[in-house]
N, C-alpha and C positions, 0 to 999 in steps of 0.2 A: 727542729728549726722552723721558724715562721717563714711562710712563702709569700710570693706575690710582689717581687721587685717591680715588674712591669706595671702591675696595677697601682703600686704605690707612686710610681712616676706619673702615671696618667692622672691619679687623684691629685697629686701635687700640682700638675698643670691646671687642673680645674680650680683648685683652691687658691692658687697663688698668683695666677697671671694677671688678674684684675681686668676691668673693662673701662677704665677711665681714659677714653681716647682723647678727650679734650685737655687732659692734664699732662704736664711734663712728668716723665718717669725716670726713676733711678733703677738701673738694671743691675742685678746681683746674680753671680754664678755660684752654685753650690755643688760640691762633690761629696759622694759617699761611696763606700764599698758595697755596691748593690749586686756584686757578682763575686764568686770565689769563696775561699775559706771564711772570710769575714762578712759574708752577706748579712747574717743575722745582726751583726753590729751596725752595719750601714743602715739597715732598715729602721733600727731603733734610734739611730742618730737623726734620721729624717723625722721621726715622730717627735723627738725633742725640739727640733727646729720648728715644726708645725705648731707645737704647743706654745712656743715662744711667740709666734705670730698671732695665735689666737688671743694671747694675753695682751700683747703690745700693739697689735694692729699693723697695717701695712701702709700707713700714711706718714709722711714727714712734711709738715706744713701743708702746702698745696700740691706736693709731689706724691705720686703713687710709687710704691716699691713693686718691682716686677722681678720674679725669680725664675731662673732656668737651672734645672737639676741635671747633672751629668754623673754617669756611673764609672767607678774604678774597681780594680780587683786587688788592691793593697800593694801593687808593684809600683815602683817609681815611674816607670815608663807610662803606665796607664794613667797615673795622676797628672803627669805633664801633658799627655795628649788631651786629657779632658779639660784641663785649664786652658791650654792653647786654643782648643776649639771654642770654649766659652768666650775667650777674648776676641779671637779673630773672626769667628762666624756669628756668634750671638751678640757681640759688641757689649759685653758686660763691663761695668765700671768698678765693681767691687767683687772680690772673691771670698767666699766662705769655704775654705779648703785647707788641708785634706783631713782624712780620718786616721790613717795608719802611719807608723813611725818612719819607715823608709820613704813613704810618700811625702812626709813633712820636710825631710831634708831636701828632696828634689824640688818641691814647690817653693821652698825658701830660696833656693838657688835660682830658680826660674823667675821669682819675683824681682830679682835684681835686674833682669832684662826689661822690666816694665816699671820703672820707678814712678811713672805717672799714675799708676793704679794702686789700690790698697788691697792687701791680702790679710784676711783674718783667719787664723788657724781654726779649724772646726773641732778637732779632737786629738790630733796626733801628739805623741808624747816622747819622742826620742830627744835625749838631752842636746845632741849636736845641733838641732834645728835652730835654737836661739842662743846657745852657749858659744858656738864657734862661728865667727865671722857673720853675725846676724845681719839680715836685710833690714834697712831702715823703714821699709814699707810693709813689714810682716809683723803681725801682732798675735800673741798667744795668751788667751785668757784661761787656759787650763794649765795645771802644773805638769811637769814632765814625769816620766816613769819612776825616776829615783825619788823625787819629792813624794810621790804616791806610796813609797815604801817606808817613809819615815815613821818610826815608832815600832815597826814590826820586829826588827832584829833584837832590839832591846827588850821588848815584851816577851819574845820567845825565850830569851836567855834568862831574864830575871824572874818572870812569872811562871812560865812553862818549864823552866829548868832544862831546856834543850841545850846540848853542848856540841853535838855534831849533826850536820844536816847535809843532804845532797840536793842538787837542783836539776830539773829538766825544763828546758826552755826552747821556744822557737828561735831559730837562728837568724835574728835580724835586730835592727837598732833599738826598737822599743823595749824588747825583752832584755837586751844587753843593759839598757838603762835601768830597768826594774831590778835585775840581779845586782847591778852596781850598788844601788841604794841599800838592798838587803845585806850584801856582803860587808859593805863599809860598817854598818851598824852592828851586825851580829858578830863579826870578827873583832870589831873594836871593843865589844863587851867581853871578849874572851872566848867566843865560840869558834868552831872549825867548820869550814865547808870542804868536805873531802872529795866530792865528785861533782863535776858540772858536765851535763850532757846537753847537746844542742841538736835540734831536729828541724828540717825544712818546713816552712809553711805548707800546709796541705798534706802532711804525713798521715797515711792511713793505717800503716802497720807499725805498731809500737812494741812488738814482741821482743826485739833485740834490746831496745831501750829498757824495758821492764826487767829483762833477764840480767842486765848489767847493773841494776840498782844495788848498792851495797846494803848488807844486812845490819851493819853495826852503826846505824845512824838513828837519831831520835826522831827525825822527821824528814820528809821529802817535800821540797818546794817546787810547785808547778807554775811555770811561767808560760801558760798556754791559753788560747782563746778560741772562740768559735767552734768549728767542726773538729779542730785538733783536740781541744779540751774534751769534747764528748767522746771522741774515738779513744783517747787515752783512758778515760774513766771506765768505759765499757770493757776494754781489754785488761785493765788493771784489776777490775773486779773479777773477770773471768779467770785471771791468773791467781786469784786468791790473795791479792795484796792486802795487807793489814796495817801498814805503817801509818803513823800520824802524818797528816798532810798540812802543808802551808800553801797559801795561794797568792799569786800575783793579782793585780787589780781587775783584769778581765777574766780571770779564772773563777771569781766568786761573785760576779754580778748576775743580774737576771737573765742575761743571754745564755748562761750555763745553768743557773739554779732553777730556771723554768723549762729546761730542755725535757724532751720526752724520754721515757724509760726510767729505770730504777738506778742506773749507774751513778747518777748525780747524788744519790743518798750517801755515797762514800764521802761526800764533802761535809756532812754534818760534823761539827766540832772543828772544822778547819779554821786555823788562825790566818788572817790576811790583813792587808792594808790597802786603802784606796782613797780617792778624793770624795767619797760619799759613803753613807751607810743607810741601809733601808729603814732601820728602826729609829733613826735620829728624831728626837721630839721637837726640834726647832720649828716654830710656826711657819717660817718661810719654806722650809723643806716640805712640811706637811701640805702646804698650799700647792706647791709644785706637783707633788704626787697626785693630789686630787685633780688638778688641771690636766695632767697627763692622762689619768684614768678616764676623766670625763670626755676627753677629745677623741677616744677610739673605743669601739666595742671590745669587750673583754677577750674575745677570740682573735683580735687583731693587735694586741699589745701584750706586754708583760704585766704581772701584778703590781710591779713597782718599776720606775724608770731605771734603765741600765746606766752605767757610767757614760756611755756614748750619748744617750739622750740628754743627760745632764750637761755634758760638755757642749753639745750643739745648742742647747738652750742658752747657756751662759754666753757663748760666742755670738749668738743671734741678739741677745740682750745688748751686748757691747756695740754691735753693728748699728742697731736701730737707735739706741739712746744717744750715741755719739753723733749720729746724723741729725738727730733732733737738736742737739746742743748747737750745731752750726746751721740749723735750718736748711739742711740738705745742700749746703754750698760745697761743690766739688771743684771749684775754680782753682787756678794756680797749682795744677798737678795734685789737687786734693789736699793742699797743705793745711788748711784749717781743720779738715776732718781728721787727718793723721795726728795733728796736735791734740785734738779732743780725745782720740783713742788712747794716746799715750798717757793722758792724765786721768781718765775716767776711773772711778772706783765702783765696782759692782757690788750690790747687795744680792749676790747670787743665791740660788736655792741651797747650795752646798757651802755657804759661808762667804765672807767678804773676800773680794779679789782685787788686787791692784797690780800694776806692772812695774818691773824694775827697769834699769837703764837699757837693757837689751829687749825691752817690750815682752818680757816673760812673766808669767803669773807668779805672784806670791799669794798663797792661800792656806786653806785649812785641810788637814789630813785626818784620816780616821783609821784606827786599828779596830778590826772587826772579827767576829766569830760567826760561822754559819750555824744557824739554828733551824729546827723544824717548828712550824707554828702549831703543831698538834693536829693539823688537818691535811698534812702531806705537802704543804708548801714550804719552800726553803727561803730564808732571808738572811741578810748580813746584819748582825746585831752589833751595836756600838759597844766597844770595849774601852776606847780612849779617844779623846779629841785633842788634836795638836794644832794650834793656830799659827799663823805667820811663818809658814815653811817656805824658805827661799831656795833658789836653785843650787847654791853651794852647801845646802843642808846644814847650815849653822857653822861650817868651817870657815876659817879665815880664807879669803879668796886666793891668796898666794899659795897656801897649803893645798887647797882644793885643786888648783891648776896643775900641781905637780903629780897628782894621783894618776892623771891620764884620762883619756876618753873611754867610755864604756865599750867593752869588747868581750870576746869569749873568755879572756883571761884577766881582764882589768875590771875591778881592782884585785890586787893580791889580797889574800886573807890574812890581814895583819892590822894593827892599830896605827893609824896615820897621825 
């Protein structure tokens, strides 16, 4: 895991605060998980944010953008505390927050208490955040966890010929959403999910989980991230695990593929799906990768941006470009700015993004497979690209609503 959260915050202050004392400033608060299980995700999210500012600049007309970064630990309470502090003490006008799933639901609800301000989701991906009672001033430019699984279940069934799988996932809203998307598609194709195990964020001992994994499955799906993913892989390898693996979106990005040790090599060949793929040949993606690489020394970044870096980059793009459309006008409870955010269409590094009526992203998804580049580095290789993925996953909205919200047991393994 890469270290240096405090150094990163200090660097951010130097890079981002600006010195234009004579100019009017627009103050923006940013949160990231710079502590706890998802520290490595938060650090790379901030790198994506900084890369966006390197490309776009920090000026809107004659106004200077000033940024204040606050740390969270992936819990809802920490996210609300950070956002409240940014608003009440730092007097920010726009929020770029948060990173993690449960945080997103909490910050969405908190946004309703400050209708005069604008909240732009940084990277969180729980379905409920924008699907259930959305906040009019909360905008999400990344897809949710279920959208990020589109294509995976069908590919596993049709191409890999998997018929029975088991899942291991972190016990919170984002992973519920990821498993929701997988189960809908895999079971809809005729597959069976015979065992679902849930573990708390921050689990260190996976022995009982590994022992309980069924032997009669074609693959095991891992909905883990950060330190949890690394701990599982180390212990699974020590236990002699040999099953085919499938991965959730934060299981197979560079936060794990670049981790220290050999346990990650168990991921070679892992089928997964995500809002990005390391090897995508699109020129916009390749430019983003180079901008990210050029922005930080090799020992202070990953070989390729993680999904968190990409999400923070896209969200920052929306924040800055929409401000420029209204020339920084935040009058009338930021009404012009909010209207611009709702309408803007991004040519983001990971594909075109537009918002639906709930201000939720419609975007491009990628089915991927983990490969070794021959030099010991692991990357996610493009298997299939799926454009225009919406939040109801192509289902009729009325049918989708009847499925229920993602949880430990929803959806059932059946065709809807």
